[in-house]
C-alpha positions as a Markdown table, in Angstrom:
| # | Residue | x | y | z |
|---|---|---|---|---|
| 1 | Met | -29.7 | -46.8 | 153.9 |
| 2 | Thr | -26.5 | -48.8 | 154.4 |
| 3 | Gly | -26.9 | -52.2 | 155.9 |
| 4 | Leu | -30.4 | -52.8 | 154.4 |
| 5 | Arg | -30.9 | -55.5 | 151.9 |
| 6 | Glu | -33.7 | -56.2 | 149.5 |
| 7 | Arg | -35.9 | -59.0 | 150.8 |
| 8 | Ala | -35.7 | -62.2 | 148.7 |
| 9 | Ile | -39.1 | -63.6 | 147.9 |
| 10 | Val | -39.7 | -67.4 | 147.5 |
| 11 | Ser | -41.0 | -68.5 | 144.1 |
| 12 | Leu | -41.7 | -71.9 | 142.7 |
| 13 | Arg | -38.6 | -71.4 | 140.5 |
| 14 | Ser | -36.3 | -70.5 | 143.4 |
| 15 | Thr | -33.4 | -73.0 | 144.1 |
| 16 | Pro | -32.8 | -72.7 | 147.8 |
| 17 | Ser | -29.6 | -73.6 | 149.5 |
| 18 | Leu | -28.0 | -73.3 | 152.9 |
| 19 | Pro | -25.5 | -70.5 | 153.2 |
| 20 | Lys | -21.9 | -71.4 | 154.1 |
| 21 | His | -22.4 | -70.3 | 157.6 |
| 22 | Val | -25.4 | -72.6 | 158.2 |
| 23 | Arg | -25.1 | -76.4 | 158.7 |
| 24 | Ile | -27.2 | -79.3 | 160.0 |
| 25 | Gln | -25.5 | -81.3 | 162.7 |
| 26 | Tyr | -26.7 | -84.2 | 164.9 |
| 27 | Asp | -26.5 | -83.6 | 168.6 |
| 28 | Pro | -26.0 | -87.0 | 170.3 |
| 29 | Val | -26.9 | -85.6 | 173.8 |
| 30 | Arg | -30.3 | -84.4 | 172.6 |
| 31 | Gln | -30.6 | -87.2 | 170.0 |
| 32 | Ala | -31.8 | -84.6 | 167.6 |
| 33 | Phe | -30.6 | -82.6 | 164.6 |
| 34 | Ala | -29.7 | -79.0 | 165.1 |
| 35 | Val | -29.3 | -76.2 | 162.5 |
| 36 | Leu | -26.2 | -74.2 | 163.5 |
| 37 | Ser | -25.4 | -70.7 | 162.4 |
| 38 | Pro | -23.0 | -68.2 | 164.1 |
| 39 | Glu | -24.2 | -67.7 | 167.6 |
| 40 | Lys | -27.5 | -69.4 | 167.0 |
| 41 | Val | -28.9 | -73.0 | 167.3 |
| 42 | Phe | -32.2 | -74.0 | 165.9 |
| 43 | Trp | -34.0 | -77.3 | 166.7 |
| 44 | Pro | -36.2 | -78.0 | 163.6 |
| 45 | Asn | -38.8 | -80.7 | 163.6 |
| 46 | Glu | -38.7 | -83.7 | 161.2 |
| 47 | Ile | -40.6 | -82.0 | 158.4 |
| 48 | Ser | -38.5 | -78.8 | 158.6 |
| 49 | Leu | -35.4 | -81.0 | 158.4 |
| 50 | Asp | -36.8 | -82.7 | 155.3 |
| 51 | Ile | -37.3 | -79.3 | 153.7 |
| 52 | Leu | -33.8 | -78.1 | 154.6 |
| 53 | Arg | -32.1 | -81.3 | 153.4 |
| 54 | Arg | -33.6 | -80.7 | 150.0 |
| 55 | Cys | -32.2 | -77.1 | 149.8 |
| 56 | Asp | -29.2 | -78.2 | 147.7 |
| 57 | Gly | -29.1 | -75.2 | 145.3 |
| 58 | Arg | -30.2 | -77.4 | 142.4 |
| 59 | Ser | -33.8 | -78.4 | 143.3 |
| 60 | Thr | -36.5 | -75.8 | 142.7 |
| 61 | Val | -39.1 | -75.0 | 145.3 |
| 62 | Asp | -41.7 | -76.6 | 143.0 |
| 63 | His | -39.6 | -79.8 | 142.9 |
| 64 | Ile | -39.2 | -79.8 | 146.7 |
| 65 | Ile | -42.9 | -79.4 | 147.1 |
| 66 | Ala | -43.7 | -82.3 | 144.7 |
| 67 | Asp | -41.2 | -84.6 | 146.4 |
| 68 | Leu | -42.6 | -83.8 | 149.9 |
| 69 | Ala | -46.2 | -84.2 | 148.8 |
| 70 | Ala | -45.3 | -87.6 | 147.4 |
| 71 | Asp | -43.2 | -88.7 | 150.4 |
| 72 | Tyr | -45.9 | -87.7 | 152.9 |
| 73 | Asp | -48.8 | -88.7 | 150.7 |
| 74 | Ala | -50.2 | -85.2 | 151.3 |
| 75 | Asp | -52.1 | -82.6 | 149.3 |
| 76 | Arg | -49.7 | -80.7 | 147.0 |
| 77 | Glu | -51.4 | -77.3 | 147.6 |
| 78 | Ala | -51.2 | -77.7 | 151.4 |
| 79 | Val | -47.6 | -78.7 | 151.2 |
| 80 | Ala | -46.9 | -75.7 | 148.9 |
| 81 | Val | -48.3 | -73.3 | 151.4 |
| 82 | Asp | -46.3 | -74.7 | 154.3 |
| 83 | Val | -43.0 | -75.0 | 152.3 |
| 84 | Ile | -43.2 | -71.5 | 150.9 |
| 85 | Ala | -44.0 | -70.0 | 154.3 |
| 86 | Phe | -41.1 | -72.0 | 155.9 |
| 87 | Leu | -38.6 | -71.1 | 153.3 |
| 88 | Gln | -39.6 | -67.4 | 153.3 |
| 89 | Glu | -39.2 | -67.2 | 157.1 |
| 90 | Trp | -35.8 | -68.9 | 157.0 |
| 91 | Ser | -34.7 | -66.7 | 154.1 |
| 92 | Asp | -35.7 | -63.6 | 156.0 |
| 93 | Lys | -33.5 | -64.9 | 158.9 |
| 94 | Leu | -30.6 | -65.4 | 156.4 |
| 95 | Leu | -30.6 | -69.1 | 157.1 |
| 96 | Val | -31.6 | -70.1 | 153.5 |
| 97 | Lys | -30.4 | -68.6 | 150.3 |
| 98 | Leu | -32.9 | -68.3 | 147.5 |
């Protein structure tokens, strides 16, 4: 069982952050922000970037959801479903630490 890790599960109390090997960088050629990790480049949309920028290791998922719901004048429950799913997917890919 070497090499396997236990899957981290997103909760409202999680304080997500970007691991040291992941960074957000503007690409002037594409005029878009990229998320860079070793040997991989991701091109997140505006809302995904808003989520990732709030992953500072201090803000809880609950706080991130509340901020996004207020910023986008959106239903908090709908935002919660999307944010939790996004963070879980990115955590599973080792692009977000919980």
